C-alpha positions in Angstrom: -0.3 0.0 -0.1 3.0 2.3 0.5 4.2 1.9 -2.6 0.9 3.3 -4.4 1.0 6.2 -2.4 4.5 7.2 -3.4 3.6 7.2 -7.0 0.6 9.7 -6.5 2.8 11.8 -4.4 4.2 14.4 -6.6 0.8 14.1 -8.7 -0.3 17.8 -9.0 -3.0 17.6 -12.4 -2.4 19.0 -15.8 0.7 21.8 -16.5 -0.5 25.1 -18.4 1.9 24.3 -21.0 0.2 20.3 -21.4 -3.4 22.2 -21.6 -2.1 25.2 -24.1 -1.1 22.7 -26.3 -3.8 20.3 -26.2 -6.2 23.2 -26.7 -4.1 24.5 -30.0 -4.4 20.8 -31.2 -8.4 20.8 -30.8 -8.2 24.5 -32.7 -6.2 23.4 -35.5 -8.0 20.7 -36.0 -11.3 22.5 -36.1 -9.8 25.4 -38.2 -9.2 23.1 -40.9 -12.2 20.8 -40.2 -15.6 23.1 -40.4 -14.4 24.9 -43.7 -14.2 21.6 -45.3 -17.7 20.6 -43.4 -19.2 23.6 -45.3 -18.0 23.2 -48.8 -19.3 19.3 -48.3 -22.3 20.6 -47.4 -22.7 23.2 -50.3 -21.5 20.6 -52.8 -24.0 18.4 -51.7 -27.2 20.8 -52.1 -25.5 21.8 -55.5 -25.3 18.1 -56.7 -29.0 17.6 -55.4 -30.0 20.5 -57.7 -28.6 19.2 -60.8 -30.0 15.9 -60.0 -33.5 17.7 -59.5 -32.9 19.3 -62.6 -31.8 16.5 -64.7 -35.0 14.5 -63.5 -37.3 17.7 -64.0 -35.6 17.9 -67.7 -36.2 14.2 -68.5 -39.8 14.5 -67.8 -40.5 17.8 -69.6 -38.6 16.1 -72.8 -40.7 12.9 -72.0 -43.7 14.6 -72.0 -43.1 16.4 -75.5 -41.9 13.0 -77.4 -44.7 10.7 -76.1 -47.8 12.6 -74.8 -47.1 15.0 -77.5 -47.6 18.5 -74.7 -46.5 21.8 -76.1 -43.2 23.3 -75.9 -43.5 26.0 -73.7 -41.0 28.2 -72.7 -41.4 28.4 -68.6 -39.8 28.9 -65.2 -40.4 25.8 -62.6 -40.0 26.8 -59.0 -38.6 23.4 -57.3 -37.3 23.3 -53.9 -36.8 27.1 -53.8 -34.6 27.1 -56.8 -36.7 28.7 -60.5 -35.5 26.5 -63.0 -35.7 28.3 -66.4 -37.0 25.7 -69.3 -36.4 26.8 -72.9 -36.7 24.8 -76.1 -34.4 25.5 -79.1 -34.7 24.5 -82.7 -31.4 24.2 -84.8 -32.2 23.1 -88.5 -33.5 19.6 -87.7 -32.3 19.5 -84.2 -34.4 20.5 -81.1 -33.3 20.8 -78.0 -34.5 21.6 -74.4 -32.4 23.6 -72.0 -32.5 23.7 -68.3 -30.9 26.9 -66.6 -31.0 27.4 -62.4 -28.5 29.0 -60.1 -26.3 27.3 -57.5 -25.6 28.0 -54.2 -22.4 29.6 -55.6 -24.8 32.0 -57.3 -23.0 30.5 -60.7 -25.7 29.8 -63.0 -25.8 26.0 -64.3 -27.7 24.4 -67.3 -28.0 21.4 -68.9 -29.5 20.4 -72.3 -31.2 17.4 -73.7 -31.4 16.5 -77.3 -35.1 15.9 -78.7 -35.8 13.4 -81.4 
Protein backbone atom coordinates (compact mmCIF):
# COMPACT_ATOMS: atom_id res chain seq x y z
CA UNK A 1 0.00 0.00 0.00
CA UNK A 2 2.87 2.31 0.73
CA UNK A 3 4.15 1.95 -2.82
CA UNK A 4 0.82 3.07 -4.35
CA UNK A 5 0.85 6.20 -2.21
CA UNK A 6 4.38 7.11 -3.33
CA UNK A 7 3.28 7.05 -7.03
CA UNK A 8 0.71 9.77 -6.43
CA UNK A 9 2.87 11.76 -4.07
CA UNK A 10 4.03 14.31 -6.69
CA UNK A 11 0.79 14.30 -8.72
CA UNK A 12 -0.42 17.89 -9.25
CA UNK A 13 -2.59 17.61 -12.41
CA UNK A 14 -2.00 19.04 -15.87
CA UNK A 15 0.42 21.87 -16.35
CA UNK A 16 -0.48 25.03 -18.23
CA UNK A 17 1.78 24.03 -21.11
CA UNK A 18 0.03 20.68 -21.56
CA UNK A 19 -3.38 22.34 -21.46
CA UNK A 20 -2.38 25.01 -24.00
CA UNK A 21 -0.88 22.37 -26.30
CA UNK A 22 -4.04 20.27 -26.22
CA UNK A 23 -6.20 23.35 -26.80
CA UNK A 24 -4.09 24.50 -29.77
CA UNK A 25 -4.28 21.02 -31.33
CA UNK A 26 -8.08 21.08 -31.04
CA UNK A 27 -8.18 24.57 -32.56
CA UNK A 28 -6.02 23.45 -35.46
CA UNK A 29 -8.24 20.43 -36.10
CA UNK A 30 -11.41 22.54 -35.98
CA UNK A 31 -10.07 25.27 -38.27
CA UNK A 32 -9.35 22.62 -40.88
CA UNK A 33 -12.45 20.48 -40.34
CA UNK A 34 -15.22 23.12 -40.21
CA UNK A 35 -14.53 24.81 -43.59
CA UNK A 36 -14.36 21.41 -45.28
CA UNK A 37 -17.65 20.45 -43.68
CA UNK A 38 -19.28 23.63 -44.98
CA UNK A 39 -17.87 23.02 -48.46
CA UNK A 40 -19.09 19.43 -48.42
CA UNK A 41 -22.59 20.54 -47.40
CA UNK A 42 -22.73 23.11 -50.22
CA UNK A 43 -21.53 20.56 -52.77
CA UNK A 44 -24.22 18.13 -51.65
CA UNK A 45 -26.86 20.81 -52.14
CA UNK A 46 -25.49 21.63 -55.61
CA UNK A 47 -25.56 17.94 -56.55
CA UNK A 48 -29.17 17.69 -55.36
CA UNK A 49 -30.06 20.70 -57.54
CA UNK A 50 -28.32 19.19 -60.57
CA UNK A 51 -30.06 15.86 -60.09
CA UNK A 52 -33.45 17.58 -59.68
CA UNK A 53 -32.78 19.59 -62.87
CA UNK A 54 -31.90 16.50 -64.88
CA UNK A 55 -35.00 14.67 -63.65
CA UNK A 56 -37.22 17.66 -64.38
CA UNK A 57 -35.78 18.12 -67.85
CA UNK A 58 -36.16 14.41 -68.58
CA UNK A 59 -39.83 14.53 -67.53
CA UNK A 60 -40.51 17.52 -69.79
CA UNK A 61 -38.76 15.95 -72.77
CA UNK A 62 -40.63 12.68 -72.23
CA UNK A 63 -43.90 14.60 -72.08
CA UNK A 64 -43.19 16.29 -75.40
CA UNK A 65 -41.92 13.13 -77.07
CA UNK A 66 -44.57 10.66 -75.99
CA UNK A 67 -47.60 12.65 -74.83
CA UNK A 68 -47.35 15.38 -77.47
CA UNK A 69 -47.51 18.19 -74.91
CA UNK A 70 -46.77 21.72 -76.03
CA UNK A 71 -43.24 23.11 -76.03
CA UNK A 72 -43.52 26.13 -73.74
CA UNK A 73 -40.63 28.17 -72.38
CA UNK A 74 -41.37 28.35 -68.68
CA UNK A 75 -39.96 28.88 -65.22
CA UNK A 76 -40.46 26.02 -62.79
CA UNK A 77 -40.05 26.44 -59.03
CA UNK A 78 -38.90 23.34 -57.18
CA UNK A 79 -37.34 23.25 -53.70
CA UNK A 80 -36.98 27.07 -53.70
CA UNK A 81 -34.93 26.99 -56.91
CA UNK A 82 -36.12 28.61 -60.15
CA UNK A 83 -35.45 26.39 -63.16
CA UNK A 84 -35.83 28.14 -66.56
CA UNK A 85 -36.86 25.77 -69.34
CA UNK A 86 -36.18 26.86 -72.93
CA UNK A 87 -36.80 25.01 -76.17
CA UNK A 88 -34.42 25.61 -79.09
CA UNK A 89 -34.58 24.49 -82.71
CA UNK A 90 -31.52 24.32 -84.97
CA UNK A 91 -32.19 23.09 -88.51
CA UNK A 92 -33.39 19.54 -87.79
CA UNK A 93 -32.36 19.31 -84.13
CA UNK A 94 -34.51 20.32 -81.19
CA UNK A 95 -33.05 20.77 -77.74
CA UNK A 96 -34.53 21.46 -74.34
CA UNK A 97 -32.33 23.38 -71.91
CA UNK A 98 -32.79 24.00 -68.22
CA UNK A 99 -30.91 26.77 -66.39
CA UNK A 100 -30.73 27.51 -62.67
CA UNK A 101 -28.57 29.32 -60.15
CA UNK A 102 -26.67 27.13 -57.67
CA UNK A 103 -25.58 27.86 -54.09
CA UNK A 104 -22.43 29.60 -55.33
CA UNK A 105 -24.63 32.02 -57.34
CA UNK A 106 -23.35 30.54 -60.61
CA UNK A 107 -25.68 29.82 -63.49
CA UNK A 108 -25.72 26.15 -64.37
CA UNK A 109 -27.43 24.56 -67.37
CA UNK A 110 -28.18 21.17 -68.80
CA UNK A 111 -29.60 20.36 -72.24
CA UNK A 112 -31.19 17.31 -73.84
CA UNK A 113 -31.71 16.56 -77.50
CA UNK A 114 -35.35 15.97 -78.43
CA UNK A 115 -36.03 13.64 -81.31
